[in-house]
N, C-alpha and C positions, 0 to 999 in steps of 0.2 A: 478582291485585289487581282488586278490583271497579271497574267503569267507572262514572264519574259523568256522567250526562247532565244536561241543563238542568232537567228535571223533578225529578231528585233534588236538585240544588242549591237549587231553589226550596223544596222541602219542608224541607231543612235550614235555610234562611234563615227560614222561617216559624216553625219550632220554636225557633230561637235567639231570634227576636223575642219569642216568648211567654215563654220561660224567662228570658232576660236582661233583657228590658224595653227599651222604645224609648229611654230616656235613656242607658243604658250600652252599647247595641249598637254605636254608631260607634267608641267608644273600644276595645272588645273586638276589633272587626274590624281596627282600625288596629294594635293590639298583635299580633294573629295574623298580619297581613301582614308586620310587622317580623320576627317569629320565623321565618316561612317564608322570608323573604329571607336571614336569617342561616344557616338550615339549608342553603339552596341554595348559598350562598357556601362554607360549610364542606365540603359534599360536593364542590364544584368544586375546592377546595384539596386535598382528599384524593386525588381523581382525578389532579390534576396532579403531586402528590408520587409517586404510584405510577408514573405514566408516566416521570417523571425517574429513578426508581430502576431501572426496567426498561431505559431507555436507557443508564444508567450501567453496568449489568451487561453489556449488549451491547457497549459500548465497551471494557470490561475484557477480555471474551473476545476481541474483535478485536485488542486490543493484545497479548495473550498469543500469538495466532496469528502476528502480525507478528514478534514477538520470536523465536518458534520458527523461522519461515521465514528470518529474518535469520541465525540461528545455523547453519541448514542451509547457506545460501549461503556463509557464512564458512568453514565446514568444507570445503565443496567447493573453494573457492579455495585453502585450505591444502593439500588433497590434490593439486590440480593443480600447485601450486608445488613440493611435495615430488617429484612425479613428474617435473617439468621439471628439477629439480636432479639427480635420479638419471640422467636421460637425458643431461644435460650432462656429468656426471662420467664416464659410460660412453663418450660420444663423445670426451672429452678423453683417456681411457685408450686408446681405439682409435687415436686420432691419434698419441699418444706411442708406442704399440706399432708402428704403421706407420712412424713416423719412425725407430724403432730398427731395423727389419728392412730398410728401404730403404737407399739409399746413405747411409752414415753421414757421408760427407764433405760432401754437398750439403745435408743437413738436420741442423741441430743443434737441441737443445732451445730455444735462444734464437730460432731462426728460426720456430718454430711459434707462431702467435698464439693467445692464450687465447680462450675462448668469449666472445661478446658479452655485455656487462653491461647493455645497455639504454641506454647513453650513446652519442651520436653526435657525433663530432668531424669537422667539415668545414672544410677549408682553402678558403676562398672564392676566393682568388686563383688557385690552381692548378686547381681543379675547374670554374671558370666557363667555361673554353674547351672542356671535354670534354662538356658537356651537348649532347644532340641530341634532336630531336623523333622520336617513333617513326614508323616507316613506316606509311602508310595500309593498311588491310586491302584485299585484292583484292575486286573487284566481286562475285564469286561468293559470297563469305562474307557480304557486307553485305546483299544482296538474296536472298531464298530463291528457289529455282528453282520455276517453275510447272509442274505436271504436265500 
């Protein structure tokens, strides 16, 4: 794009004054100014619309990535849950087998407690007296030995 210096603008102004005339030149200059302002606003709006569309596309891509990652995490939790269930069933089977091979009089299937289900039942009255604070660690464990 050609650069316009002050001398170029003065030449254009003088030619416009000769061609258009001194009576109509202010009105034509005002109209040109309004048209240039409208053009600049239109270009600004188009730029803003393009930027919004680009941001919207980026947000859609980010949302798809988050949905994929959430699906992966959910499937990994499902896999871990399945593995825990299989370990639980194998442990229950081994406990039942051990109970059957051991003294059959002392261990009946009713005396074997099932695997924990995640629920905790605490009898506050009977367990309150059984709570103890842990013993403090020996001094040699707490402070590292100096070489």
